[in-house]
N, C-alpha and C positions, 0 to 999 in steps of 0.2 A: 612694090608691096601692095598696090591696090588690087591686083589681080589675084593674089594669094594672101588673104589676110591671116590665115593660120600659119603661114610660113615663119613669120617672126616669132610667134609663140613656140613653135617647134624648135627653131634654132636656139632660142634663149634657154629652153628647158634642156636641150641636148648639151649645150656648153656648160650649163650648171651641173648636170649629171656627170659629165666628163671631169669637171673641176673637182667635184666631191670624190670621185674615184681616185683621181690623182692625189688629192689631199690624204685620203686614207692609206694609199700605198706609200706615200711619203712618210706618214707617221709610223707605219709598220717598219719601214727601212731604218728610220732614225732610232726606233726602239731596239731593233736588232743590233745596230752598230753600237749604241750606248751600252747595251748589256754585254756585248763582246768586249768592248774596251774597258768599261768600268768594273765589271764583275767577273769577266772571263767565263761566262756560261751562256747558254742559249735558252734560258727560261723567260722568253718574251711573253707579252700579253696573249698573243695568238697561241703560243704553246700551252699556256695555262688554261685556255678555253678549249682548244681542240686536241691537244696532245701531240701536235705536229708543228714543225717550224715552217714558216713561209720563206721559200728560197726565190729571190728575185733575180739574182745575177749569176748564179752558178748552178750547174746540173749536179746530179748525184756523184759523178766522177770527179767533182771539183774542178771542172773545166769552165772557166768564166768567159763570158762573152759580153761585149758592149760596156766595158767598164771605162768610164770617161776620165 
């Protein structure tokens, strides 16, 4: 790290940014699943703001990929 002092700053900021993106995607997915299970609708927070739902696991033909 002595040859590249800015590398540590870059890596920490990159991982923090990726962590925040993952956190927000996780919150959006939990909100979607909770609304589907609890209320049976798709009026999530993202839908109320933008008018469109965020689809993370399925495409428009309802073909789902990478469901663990």
